[in-house]
C-alpha positions as CSV (number, residue, x, y, z in Angstrom):
1,M,-25.7,40.4,32.0
2,A,-23.5,40.9,35.1
3,E,-21.6,37.8,36.4
4,T,-21.4,39.0,40.0
5,L,-24.0,40.3,42.6
6,I,-23.3,43.8,44.0
7,S,-26.6,44.1,45.9
8,P,-28.7,41.3,47.3
9,G,-30.4,39.2,44.6
10,V,-30.3,35.9,42.7
11,L,-27.9,35.3,39.8
12,A,-28.6,32.2,37.5
13,R,-25.4,31.1,35.8
14,E,-24.8,28.4,33.2
15,N,-21.9,25.9,33.4
16,D,-22.1,23.7,30.3
17,Q,-20.6,20.3,31.1
18,S,-22.5,18.5,28.4
19,F,-19.7,18.4,25.8
20,I,-20.0,15.1,23.9
21,T,-16.6,13.5,23.4
22,Q,-15.8,13.5,19.7
23,Q,-15.0,10.1,18.4
24,P,-11.9,9.7,16.2
25,V,-12.3,9.3,12.5
26,Q,-11.9,5.6,11.8
27,V,-9.1,4.7,9.5
28,G,-7.7,1.4,8.4
29,A,-4.9,-0.1,6.4
30,A,-3.7,1.0,2.9
31,I,-2.3,-1.4,0.3
32,V,-0.4,-0.5,-2.9
33,G,0.0,-3.1,-5.6
34,P,-1.3,-4.6,-8.8
35,T,-4.9,-5.8,-9.2
36,V,-6.8,-7.6,-11.9
37,K,-9.0,-4.6,-12.7
38,G,-10.2,-1.4,-11.1
39,P,-9.2,2.3,-11.0
40,V,-5.6,2.9,-12.2
41,E,-3.6,5.1,-9.8
42,I,-6.7,6.3,-8.0
43,P,-6.7,5.4,-4.2
44,T,-10.1,3.9,-3.5
45,I,-11.7,2.9,-0.2
46,V,-13.4,-0.5,0.1
47,T,-15.3,-1.7,3.1
48,T,-15.7,-5.4,2.5
49,Y,-14.0,-8.1,0.6
50,S,-16.9,-8.4,-1.8
51,D,-16.6,-4.7,-2.4
52,Y,-12.9,-5.3,-3.2
53,Q,-13.8,-8.2,-5.6
54,N,-16.3,-6.1,-7.5
55,R,-14.0,-3.2,-8.0
56,F,-10.6,-4.9,-8.3
57,G,-11.2,-8.5,-9.2
58,T,-9.4,-11.6,-7.8
59,T,-7.9,-13.9,-10.4
60,F,-6.5,-13.7,-13.9
61,E,-5.3,-16.3,-16.5
62,S,-1.8,-16.6,-17.9
63,G,-1.2,-19.4,-20.3
64,S,-3.5,-22.2,-19.1
65,D,-3.4,-21.4,-15.4
66,T,-5.1,-19.1,-13.0
67,Y,-3.3,-16.8,-10.6
68,S,-4.0,-14.0,-8.1
69,F,-1.9,-11.0,-6.9
70,F,-0.6,-10.6,-3.3
71,T,-2.9,-7.5,-3.2
72,S,-6.0,-9.7,-3.4
73,I,-4.8,-12.2,-0.8
74,A,-3.9,-9.4,1.5
75,A,-7.3,-7.8,1.2
76,Q,-9.1,-11.1,1.8
77,N,-7.1,-11.8,4.9
78,Y,-7.5,-8.3,6.2
79,F,-11.3,-8.3,6.0
80,N,-11.5,-11.9,7.3
81,N,-9.8,-10.8,10.4
82,G,-12.1,-7.9,11.1
83,G,-10.7,-5.0,9.0
84,N,-13.2,-2.3,8.4
85,T,-11.8,-0.1,5.7
86,L,-9.0,-0.6,3.2
87,L,-7.5,2.0,1.0
88,V,-6.5,0.2,-2.2
89,T,-4.2,1.8,-4.8
90,R,-3.8,-0.1,-8.0
91,V,-0.4,0.4,-9.7
92,V,0.3,-0.7,-13.3
93,S,3.2,-0.9,-15.6
94,A,4.3,2.6,-16.5
95,S,5.7,1.3,-19.8
96,A,2.3,0.4,-21.1
97,T,-0.5,2.7,-22.4
98,W,-3.7,2.6,-20.4
99,D,-7.1,3.8,-21.6
100,Y,-10.8,3.3,-21.1
101,A,-13.2,1.1,-23.1
102,S,-16.3,2.7,-24.5
103,A,-19.6,1.9,-26.2
104,D,-21.8,4.0,-28.5
105,V,-25.5,3.7,-27.8
106,Y,-27.5,4.4,-31.0
107,C,-30.6,6.4,-31.6
108,G,-33.8,4.4,-32.2
109,T,-35.9,4.2,-35.3
110,A,-34.9,7.0,-37.7
111,E,-37.6,9.6,-38.1
112,S,-37.8,13.2,-39.3
113,G,-34.7,15.1,-38.2
114,V,-32.5,12.0,-37.8
115,V,-29.7,11.7,-40.3
116,D,-27.9,8.5,-40.2
117,T,-24.4,8.6,-41.7
118,I,-23.8,6.7,-44.9
119,T,-20.4,5.3,-45.8
120,L,-19.3,3.6,-49.0
121,T,-16.4,1.3,-49.5
122,S,-14.3,0.4,-52.5
123,S,-16.1,-3.0,-52.7
124,L,-19.3,-1.3,-53.6
125,S,-21.0,-2.8,-56.7
126,L,-21.5,-0.3,-59.5
127,N,-23.4,-2.5,-61.9
128,S,-26.3,-0.1,-61.8
129,F,-24.1,2.8,-62.7
130,N,-24.7,3.3,-66.5
131,I,-23.6,6.0,-68.8
132,T,-24.9,6.6,-72.3
133,S,-22.6,8.8,-74.3
134,S,-24.0,10.7,-77.2
135,V,-21.5,13.6,-77.5
136,G,-17.8,14.3,-77.2
137,N,-15.2,11.6,-76.9
138,G,-16.9,9.6,-74.2
139,P,-17.7,5.8,-74.2
140,S,-19.9,4.8,-77.1
141,G,-23.3,3.4,-76.1
142,E,-24.2,2.3,-72.6
143,Q,-21.2,1.5,-70.4
144,K,-21.1,0.0,-66.9
145,A,-18.5,1.1,-64.4
146,T,-15.8,-1.5,-63.7
147,Q,-13.9,0.1,-60.8
148,A,-14.6,2.6,-58.1
149,S,-12.9,4.4,-55.3
150,T,-14.7,6.3,-52.6
151,S,-13.9,8.7,-49.7
152,G,-15.9,10.5,-47.0
153,T,-19.1,9.8,-45.2
154,G,-22.6,11.4,-45.1
155,T,-23.0,14.2,-47.5
156,G,-19.3,14.4,-48.2
157,I,-18.9,11.3,-50.2
158,S,-16.9,11.5,-53.4
159,I,-16.8,8.8,-56.0
160,T,-14.4,8.2,-58.9
161,A,-15.7,5.5,-61.4
162,S,-13.6,3.9,-64.1
163,F,-14.9,2.4,-67.4
164,S,-13.7,-0.2,-69.8
165,T,-12.7,2.6,-72.2
166,S,-10.3,4.0,-69.5
167,E,-12.5,7.0,-69.1
168,S,-13.2,8.2,-65.6
169,I,-15.9,10.2,-63.9
170,A,-15.2,12.3,-60.8
171,T,-16.9,14.5,-58.2
172,I,-20.1,12.4,-57.8
173,T,-21.6,13.6,-54.5
174,F,-24.3,12.4,-52.1
175,G,-27.6,14.1,-52.8
176,G,-28.8,14.2,-49.2
177,G,-31.6,12.6,-47.3
178,T,-32.7,11.5,-43.8
179,G,-33.5,8.4,-41.9
180,Y,-31.9,5.7,-44.0
181,E,-32.3,2.0,-43.3
182,V,-30.9,-1.1,-44.8
183,G,-32.5,-1.8,-48.2
184,D,-33.1,1.9,-49.0
185,T,-31.8,3.3,-52.3
186,V,-29.8,6.4,-52.5
187,T,-29.2,8.5,-55.6
188,F,-25.8,10.0,-56.1
189,S,-26.1,12.7,-58.7
190,S,-23.1,13.9,-60.8
191,Q,-22.3,17.6,-60.5
192,S,-19.6,17.6,-63.1
193,L,-18.4,14.6,-65.2
194,G,-15.9,16.5,-67.3
195,S,-16.1,17.9,-70.8
196,D,-16.0,14.5,-72.5
197,L,-19.0,12.9,-70.6
198,P,-22.6,14.0,-70.3
199,N,-23.8,15.7,-67.1
200,G,-26.8,14.4,-65.2
201,T,-25.7,10.8,-65.1
202,N,-26.8,9.3,-61.7
203,L,-25.6,6.4,-59.5
204,I,-28.3,4.4,-57.7
205,V,-27.0,2.5,-54.6
206,T,-29.0,0.0,-52.5
207,L,-27.8,0.4,-48.9
208,A,-26.5,-2.6,-47.1
209,A,-25.8,-2.8,-43.3
210,S,-22.1,-2.0,-44.0
211,N,-23.2,1.3,-45.7
212,I,-25.1,2.7,-42.7
213,I,-23.6,4.1,-39.6
214,D,-26.3,4.7,-37.0
215,A,-26.6,8.0,-35.3
216,V,-25.2,8.0,-31.8
217,A,-27.4,9.0,-28.9
218,F,-24.7,8.9,-26.2
219,T,-21.5,7.2,-25.4
220,L,-20.7,5.2,-22.3
221,E,-17.2,4.7,-21.0
222,S,-15.9,2.2,-18.5
223,I,-15.0,3.8,-15.1
224,Y,-11.7,2.0,-15.1
225,K,-8.9,1.5,-17.6
226,G,-7.5,-1.6,-19.2
227,D,-8.2,-4.0,-22.1
228,I,-9.9,-6.3,-19.7
229,Y,-13.0,-4.2,-20.3
230,N,-13.1,-5.0,-24.0
231,N,-15.6,-7.6,-25.1
232,T,-16.4,-6.8,-28.7
233,S,-16.6,-10.2,-30.4
234,S,-18.9,-12.8,-31.9
235,I,-22.3,-13.0,-30.4
236,L,-23.4,-16.6,-29.5
237,S,-26.8,-18.0,-30.1
238,N,-28.1,-17.1,-26.6
239,N,-26.8,-13.5,-27.2
240,S,-23.9,-14.0,-24.9
241,L,-20.6,-12.4,-25.8
242,E,-17.9,-14.9,-26.8
243,S,-15.2,-12.8,-25.1
244,G,-17.4,-11.6,-22.3
245,S,-16.0,-12.3,-18.8
246,A,-16.9,-11.8,-15.1
247,N,-14.3,-8.9,-15.1
248,N,-16.0,-6.8,-17.8
249,I,-19.4,-5.4,-18.4
250,R,-22.1,-4.9,-21.2
251,W,-25.0,-2.6,-21.5
252,E,-28.7,-2.9,-22.5
253,I,-31.6,-0.5,-23.2
254,A,-34.3,-2.2,-21.2
255,S,-37.2,0.2,-22.0
256,A,-37.9,3.2,-24.1
257,N,-40.8,5.6,-24.5
258,T,-40.8,8.3,-27.2
259,S,-43.9,9.9,-25.7
260,S,-42.2,10.7,-22.4
261,G,-38.6,10.8,-23.8
262,N,-37.4,8.4,-21.1
263,F,-35.6,5.1,-21.3
264,S,-33.9,2.6,-19.0
265,L,-30.3,1.4,-19.1
266,I,-29.0,-1.7,-17.3
267,V,-25.4,-2.6,-16.8
268,R,-24.8,-6.3,-17.0
269,Q,-21.9,-8.6,-16.2
270,G,-19.9,-9.4,-19.4
271,N,-20.3,-13.2,-19.2
272,D,-24.1,-13.4,-18.9
273,S,-26.7,-14.2,-21.5
274,D,-30.2,-12.9,-22.4
275,G,-31.7,-16.0,-20.8
276,N,-29.6,-15.7,-17.7
277,K,-28.9,-12.0,-17.1
278,S,-26.5,-10.9,-14.3
279,V,-27.6,-7.3,-13.7
280,L,-25.1,-5.1,-11.9
281,E,-27.0,-1.8,-12.0
282,T,-30.3,-0.6,-13.3
283,W,-30.9,3.1,-14.2
284,P,-34.6,3.7,-15.0
285,N,-36.3,6.8,-16.5
286,L,-33.3,8.4,-18.0
287,S,-33.5,11.4,-20.3
288,L,-31.3,13.0,-23.0
289,D,-32.7,16.4,-22.0
290,P,-29.9,18.4,-20.4
291,K,-32.5,20.5,-18.6
292,S,-34.2,17.5,-17.0
293,D,-33.6,16.2,-13.5
294,N,-33.2,12.7,-14.9
295,Y,-30.6,13.8,-17.5
296,I,-28.4,10.7,-18.1
297,S,-25.2,12.5,-17.3
298,K,-26.6,13.9,-14.1
299,V,-28.0,10.6,-12.9
300,I,-25.1,8.2,-13.9
301,G,-22.3,10.7,-13.7
302,D,-19.7,11.9,-16.2
303,Q,-16.6,12.6,-14.2
304,K,-13.2,11.2,-15.1
305,Y,-10.3,10.9,-12.6
306,L,-6.7,11.1,-13.8
307,Y,-3.5,11.3,-11.8
308,N,-1.6,14.5,-12.5
309,S,2.1,13.7,-12.0
310,T,3.2,17.3,-12.4
311,G,1.0,18.6,-9.6
312,N,0.8,15.3,-7.7
313,F,-3.0,15.4,-7.4
314,I,-6.1,13.6,-8.8
315,E,-7.5,15.7,-11.6
316,I,-11.3,15.5,-12.1
317,T,-13.0,16.4,-15.4
318,G,-16.8,16.4,-16.0
319,S,-19.7,18.1,-14.4
320,Y,-21.5,15.3,-12.4
321,S,-20.3,13.0,-9.8
322,N,-20.2,9.3,-10.7
323,A,-23.1,7.4,-9.2
324,S,-22.4,4.2,-11.2
325,R,-19.5,2.0,-10.1
326,Y,-19.0,0.6,-13.6
327,V,-19.6,3.3,-16.3
328,R,-19.7,7.0,-16.9
329,V,-21.3,9.0,-19.6
330,A,-18.5,10.1,-21.9
331,S,-20.7,12.3,-24.1
332,V,-24.3,12.9,-25.2
333,T,-24.2,13.2,-29.0
334,S,-28.0,13.6,-29.6
335,P,-29.4,15.7,-26.7
336,T,-33.1,16.6,-26.5
337,P,-33.3,20.0,-24.9
338,D,-36.9,21.0,-24.2
339,Y,-38.2,17.6,-25.4
340,F,-41.9,18.7,-25.3
341,D,-43.5,21.6,-27.2
342,N,-45.9,24.1,-25.6
343,A,-48.8,21.7,-26.0
344,G,-46.9,19.0,-24.0
345,V,-46.3,16.8,-27.0
346,A,-42.9,15.3,-27.8
347,K,-41.1,17.1,-30.6
348,T,-40.8,14.9,-33.7
349,A,-37.3,16.3,-34.2
350,Y,-36.2,14.5,-31.0
351,T,-38.3,11.3,-30.8
352,G,-35.9,9.5,-33.1
353,F,-33.0,10.2,-30.7
354,I,-34.4,7.9,-27.9
355,P,-32.4,4.7,-28.0
356,A,-34.4,1.6,-29.0
357,I,-35.0,-1.4,-26.7
358,G,-32.3,-4.1,-27.1
359,S,-28.8,-5.1,-26.2
360,G,-27.2,-2.7,-28.6
361,S,-24.5,-3.1,-31.2
362,Y,-22.4,-6.3,-30.7
363,G,-24.6,-7.2,-27.8
364,G,-23.9,-4.1,-25.8
365,S,-20.2,-4.6,-25.7
366,F,-17.3,-2.3,-25.0
367,S,-14.1,-1.7,-27.0
368,G,-11.0,0.5,-27.1
369,G,-9.7,-0.2,-23.6
370,A,-5.9,-0.4,-23.5
371,G,-3.5,-1.8,-20.9
372,S,-2.9,-5.4,-20.0
373,I,-2.3,-6.8,-16.5
374,I,0.3,-9.0,-18.2
375,P,2.8,-6.5,-19.6
376,S,3.8,-7.1,-23.2
377,G,7.4,-8.5,-23.5
378,R,7.9,-9.0,-19.8
379,T,8.0,-12.2,-17.8
380,M,5.5,-12.0,-15.0
381,N,7.1,-13.4,-11.8
382,L,4.5,-14.3,-9.2
383,Y,4.5,-15.7,-5.6
384,D,7.9,-16.9,-4.5
385,T,9.5,-15.9,-7.9
386,V,9.2,-12.2,-7.5
387,N,12.5,-10.4,-7.8
388,A,14.2,-7.1,-8.3
389,T,13.5,-6.8,-12.0
390,D,10.0,-8.1,-12.0
391,T,7.5,-8.4,-9.1
392,Q,4.1,-9.5,-10.3
393,G,4.6,-7.9,-13.7
394,L,5.9,-4.6,-12.2
395,V,9.2,-2.9,-11.4
396,S,9.9,-0.9,-8.3
397,S,9.5,2.5,-10.1
398,D,5.9,1.7,-11.0
399,Y,5.0,2.4,-7.4
400,D,6.7,5.8,-7.2
401,N,3.7,8.0,-8.4
402,M,1.3,6.5,-5.9
403,L,3.6,6.6,-2.9
404,T,4.2,10.3,-3.7
405,L,0.4,10.8,-3.9
406,L,-0.2,8.9,-0.6
407,A,2.1,11.3,1.2
408,N,-0.9,13.7,1.2
409,A,-2.3,13.2,4.7
410,D,-5.2,15.5,4.2
411,D,-6.8,13.4,1.4
412,Y,-5.7,9.9,2.3
413,R,-5.9,8.5,5.9
414,Y,-4.6,5.2,7.0
415,N,-2.6,3.7,9.9
416,I,-0.8,0.8,8.3
417,L,0.8,0.7,4.8
418,L,1.3,-2.6,3.1
419,L,3.5,-3.1,0.0
420,P,3.4,-6.9,-0.6
421,G,5.7,-7.9,-3.4
422,L,8.4,-5.3,-2.5
423,N,11.2,-6.1,-0.1
424,N,14.0,-4.0,1.4
425,A,16.8,-5.8,-0.3
426,Q,15.6,-5.5,-3.8
427,H,13.4,-2.4,-3.8
428,T,15.4,-0.2,-1.4
429,S,14.5,3.2,-2.9
430,T,10.8,2.5,-3.0
431,I,10.8,1.3,0.6
432,T,12.7,4.4,1.6
433,T,10.0,6.6,0.1
434,A,7.3,4.8,2.0
435,I,9.2,5.2,5.3
436,Q,9.9,8.9,4.6
437,N,6.2,9.4,3.9
438,A,5.2,7.7,7.2
439,Q,7.7,9.8,9.2
440,S,6.5,13.0,7.5
441,R,2.8,12.2,8.0
442,G,3.3,10.8,11.5
443,D,0.1,8.8,11.3
444,N,1.0,5.3,10.0
445,M,3.5,2.5,10.1
446,V,5.0,0.6,7.1
447,V,5.2,-3.1,7.2
448,I,8.3,-4.3,5.5
449,D,9.6,-7.6,4.2
450,P,13.4,-7.8,4.5
451,V,14.3,-10.2,1.7
452,A,12.8,-12.2,-1.2
453,Y,11.9,-15.9,-0.8
454,N,14.7,-18.2,0.1
455,G,16.5,-15.7,2.3
456,S,18.3,-16.4,5.5
457,V,18.6,-15.1,9.1
458,A,21.8,-13.3,8.2
459,T,20.3,-11.5,5.1
460,A,17.2,-10.5,7.0
461,L,19.4,-9.0,9.8
462,T,21.5,-7.1,7.2
463,Q,18.4,-5.4,5.8
464,A,17.1,-4.5,9.3
465,A,20.5,-3.0,10.1
466,S,20.1,-0.6,7.2
467,R,17.0,1.1,8.7
468,N,16.5,3.2,11.8
469,T,12.9,4.4,12.3
470,S,10.0,3.8,14.7
471,Y,7.6,4.2,11.8
472,A,8.3,0.8,10.2
473,A,8.5,-2.8,11.4
474,M,10.0,-5.8,9.7
475,Y,8.7,-9.4,9.7
476,W,10.3,-12.7,8.5
477,P,10.2,-15.4,7.1
478,W,7.9,-16.0,4.1
479,L,4.7,-18.0,4.7
480,Q,2.8,-20.7,2.8
481,T,-1.0,-20.5,2.7
482,L,-4.0,-21.5,0.6
483,D,-4.8,-18.9,-2.0
484,P,-8.6,-18.5,-1.4
485,S,-9.3,-17.5,-5.0
486,T,-7.3,-20.2,-6.8
487,G,-7.2,-23.0,-4.2
488,K,-3.5,-23.3,-4.6
489,Q,-0.9,-23.5,-1.9
490,V,1.3,-20.5,-2.5
491,W,4.3,-18.7,-0.8
492,L,3.7,-15.2,0.4
493,P,5.8,-12.5,2.0
494,A,4.8,-11.9,5.6
495,S,3.5,-8.4,4.8
496,T,0.6,-10.0,2.8
497,L,-0.9,-11.4,6.0
498,M,0.2,-8.8,8.6
499,G,-2.7,-6.5,7.7
500,G,-5.0,-9.3,9.0
501,V,-2.9,-9.6,12.2
502,F,-3.2,-5.8,12.9
503,A,-7.0,-5.9,12.1
504,F,-7.5,-8.8,14.5
505,N,-5.4,-7.2,17.2
506,D,-7.4,-4.0,17.0
507,N,-10.7,-5.9,17.2
508,A,-9.7,-8.3,20.0
509,G,-7.9,-5.6,21.9
510,E,-6.8,-2.0,21.0
511,P,-4.3,-0.4,18.6
512,W,-2.0,0.0,21.6
513,F,-1.9,-3.8,22.3
514,A,0.9,-5.8,20.8
515,P,0.0,-7.4,17.5
516,A,1.9,-10.5,18.4
517,G,1.8,-13.6,20.5
518,I,-0.6,-16.5,20.7
519,N,-3.7,-14.5,21.7
520,R,-3.5,-11.8,18.9
521,G,-0.6,-12.8,16.6
522,G,-1.8,-16.2,15.4
523,L,-1.7,-16.9,11.7
524,G,-4.4,-19.6,11.4
525,S,-4.5,-19.6,7.6
526,V,-0.8,-20.3,7.3
527,I,0.2,-23.9,6.4
528,R,3.8,-23.5,7.4
529,A,6.6,-20.9,7.5
530,E,9.4,-20.9,5.0
531,R,11.7,-21.7,7.9
532,K,11.0,-23.1,11.3
533,L,12.9,-20.8,13.6
534,S,14.8,-22.1,16.6
535,Q,15.0,-20.2,19.9
536,S,18.4,-19.1,18.9
537,D,17.2,-17.8,15.5
538,R,14.4,-15.9,17.3
539,D,16.8,-14.4,19.7
540,T,19.1,-13.3,17.0
541,L,16.4,-11.8,14.8
542,Y,14.7,-10.0,17.7
543,Q,18.0,-8.4,18.8
544,G,18.4,-7.2,15.2
545,N,14.9,-5.7,15.1
546,V,13.4,-8.3,12.9
547,N,10.1,-9.7,14.2
548,P,10.3,-13.5,14.0
549,I,7.4,-15.5,12.8
550,A,7.6,-18.7,14.9
551,T,6.2,-22.2,14.7
552,F,5.0,-23.9,17.8
553,P,3.8,-27.5,18.1
554,G,0.1,-27.6,18.8
555,T,-0.2,-23.8,18.3
556,G,0.9,-23.3,14.7
557,V,2.5,-20.2,13.1
558,V,2.6,-17.1,15.3
559,V,4.0,-13.6,15.0
560,Y,6.4,-13.5,17.9
561,G,7.8,-10.1,18.0
562,Q,6.7,-6.4,17.9
563,K,9.8,-4.3,17.6
564,T,10.0,-1.3,15.3
565,L,13.2,-0.6,13.4
566,Q,14.3,2.1,15.8
567,K,17.8,1.3,17.1
568,T,17.8,3.5,20.2
569,A,16.2,1.8,23.2
570,S,13.0,3.8,24.1
571,A,9.3,3.2,24.4
572,L,9.0,3.8,20.7
573,D,11.1,0.8,19.8
574,R,7.9,-1.2,20.2
575,V,5.0,-1.4,17.7
576,N,2.3,-1.1,20.3
577,V,3.7,2.2,21.6
578,R,4.2,3.7,18.2
579,R,0.6,2.8,17.3
580,L,-0.6,4.3,20.6
581,L,1.1,7.6,19.6
582,I,-0.4,7.4,16.1
583,T,-3.8,6.9,17.6
584,L,-3.5,9.7,20.2
585,K,-2.0,12.2,17.7
586,S,-4.7,11.4,15.2
587,Y,-7.6,12.1,17.6
588,I,-6.1,15.1,19.3
589,S,-5.1,16.7,16.0
590,Q,-8.7,16.3,14.8
591,V,-9.9,18.1,17.9
592,A,-7.4,20.9,17.5
593,Q,-8.3,21.3,13.8
594,N,-11.7,22.5,14.9
595,L,-10.1,25.3,17.0
596,V,-8.2,26.9,14.1
597,F,-9.4,30.5,13.7
598,E,-11.4,30.4,16.9
599,Q,-10.9,33.1,19.6
600,N,-7.7,32.5,21.6
601,T,-9.5,32.7,25.0
602,A,-9.9,30.5,28.1
603,A,-13.2,29.3,26.7
604,T,-11.5,27.9,23.6
605,R,-8.8,26.2,25.7
606,N,-11.4,24.7,28.0
607,N,-13.3,23.4,25.0
608,F,-10.1,21.6,23.9
609,L,-9.5,20.2,27.4
610,A,-13.2,19.1,27.7
611,Q,-12.7,16.8,24.7
612,V,-9.2,15.6,25.1
613,N,-9.2,14.7,28.8
614,P,-12.2,12.3,28.7
615,Y,-10.7,10.6,25.6
616,L,-7.3,10.1,27.3
617,E,-9.1,8.8,30.4
618,S,-10.9,6.2,28.2
619,V,-7.5,5.2,26.7
620,Q,-6.2,4.8,30.3
621,Q,-9.1,2.7,31.3
622,R,-8.5,0.5,28.2
623,Q,-4.9,-0.1,29.3
624,G,-3.2,2.2,26.9
625,L,-1.7,4.6,29.5
626,Y,-0.4,4.5,33.0
627,A,-0.9,8.2,33.5
628,F,-1.4,11.4,31.5
629,K,-1.6,15.2,31.8
630,V,-2.8,17.9,29.4
631,V,-1.8,21.5,29.9
632,M,-3.4,24.3,27.9
633,D,-3.7,27.3,30.1
634,D,-2.0,30.6,30.9
635,S,1.2,28.8,31.8
636,N,2.0,27.9,28.2
637,N,-0.2,30.5,26.5
638,T,1.3,33.7,27.7
639,P,0.3,37.1,26.3
640,D,3.4,36.9,24.0
641,V,2.2,33.5,22.7
642,I,-1.3,34.8,22.1
643,D,0.0,38.0,20.3
644,R,1.7,35.6,17.9
645,N,-1.7,34.1,17.1
646,Q,-0.6,30.8,18.6
647,L,-2.4,28.3,20.9
648,I,-0.1,25.8,22.6
649,G,-1.0,22.6,24.3
650,A,1.3,20.1,26.1
651,I,0.3,16.5,26.4
652,Y,2.3,14.3,28.8
653,I,1.7,10.5,28.7
654,Q,3.2,7.4,30.2
655,P,2.4,4.6,27.8
656,T,1.9,1.1,29.1
657,R,4.5,-1.5,28.3
658,T,4.0,-5.1,27.2
659,A,5.2,-8.1,29.1
660,E,7.6,-9.6,26.5
661,F,10.1,-11.3,28.9
662,I,8.4,-13.3,31.5
663,Y,10.5,-14.9,34.3
664,L,9.0,-17.7,36.4
665,D,11.1,-18.7,39.4
666,F,10.3,-22.2,40.7
667,N,11.6,-22.4,44.2
668,I,12.0,-25.9,45.6
669,L,11.7,-26.0,49.4
670,P,12.2,-28.9,51.9
671,T,9.3,-30.7,53.5
672,G,7.9,-28.6,56.3
673,A,9.4,-25.4,55.2
674,T,7.3,-22.3,55.6
675,F,6.2,-20.5,52.4
676,P,7.2,-16.8,52.2
677,A,4.4,-14.4,52.8
């Protein structure tokens, strides 16, 4: 349609001004450190503290006392102060072996087609094994076996029996059969007893519980690694697990129907009992039919996540996404494909595969998990005792893999990185990696503790002098607070609580407000600071780019600085300006991402401007900018630029500054003097 009128007429044109300003993707803080349980080396987003507790736990026991990690205290403080999302990455001792716990779920009552495995041990009684020799040089008369050795299971069992005459009989094999139960008798017929003994001599065995291995229907595996998920132990009178705890799980088959081929599985907390069940998840109407929509692997999930250190990515195996937060289906040993025949009747070959109602072997417990939160042979230093050689059971290098993984800005988004337990003086290399990641990503800041507990102003200044970046900020001194999980008063590095300060700042103000001062930098949960800083101390620290945590009478403990570690004086030597840039770059980059591979025309450029300008106007209205200008037109997108398949935009901003140094002049005038206008 023509866009101009040549002859008289009416031209109806459209001018779409209804672009809806895209909102930025919300990101929060990230924390790397040890936890009680949870996914090992798999960054995981949690949205509430209860979510964190369920996935990562809170306390653990060592000796006769209870402790918690800085990670848990930091998470609790972050969410209590309004944090929305927290990316938690659990690191563990690299010197230990870590593995998943598992549990076999057995088939129900054995029927036709079900072959339970029989195993025999050397303690088997052979009193019923009689041989009558009438030929050759064998034992005279009727002899009873006195010793036996066995090997194999199922139809592959081989028995060697010895007699008082020192004769032996070999190659006795299992004669076959199906659906064995405790108390059944099994005949082991001799195939060849040797030339000196008669053939056809049989061994009759009555099966005990120890002789029968039930057929496995499917195997469950804990989602997360660690021996904390093991709870195979004695079962108490109320069917509770003696070693069950709030940090592990158990399973139960709650219902089963061989007519429909369906059953229900519930996941329970490890420390509950049959009379007082604590149900974590319920999975009704499951099936072992791979062709069914309610196939157990499809419903619960069977994927496993492992960190691939060679390629620096999370490797995923399995076909179905995990819907359960506690278990995955490791394998289905007894599938029931096409469970019904053409008449709609369950096939007898499969009905015995459906697991029976009950709590399962050993009360539905798990075993085989490996990896302890308390490393073997290592002293675990906690709270104010963390040091260079051991920080909460870890060493600095235990963090390396996950910091390398978190360098991937496409997969993991966050605006603040917390590493409570590490400090610049004792873990220099690891802190360097974190800062380099932040500088490379350009979308987050690292909160750094300068020194371990019992440091000084001088040592804190020395550590700050070793850094020069606007992507990190340093806070000191250490703080004493009440551990919400143990009720103890403990000493923490400042980074443990700074996530909460940033969260409160962003809720009470904006990311480009200063996370400091009485209004937004108060630390209400802190009992006292390691050192009460004087005005002179605060001056010295601030000049050296260490943000002091001050103590004021009647006010309490307050973050009283917001400098980055950048040495050059500029707008970016302040935390609020760096965070303003991070926020703006994040949003505008998201808008620009949608333009990749679009036509390089004025319409595309106008689309960009229509989204970015309103957003910057809103930031200006919310006191983030004094002024701004966005240029994306023919002036910076010349024909030569377009021919190189480039689209260039220029964003000019004047960030607002904070009032950090307030001068109040009190002018004393004589009586009758005129006040200045």
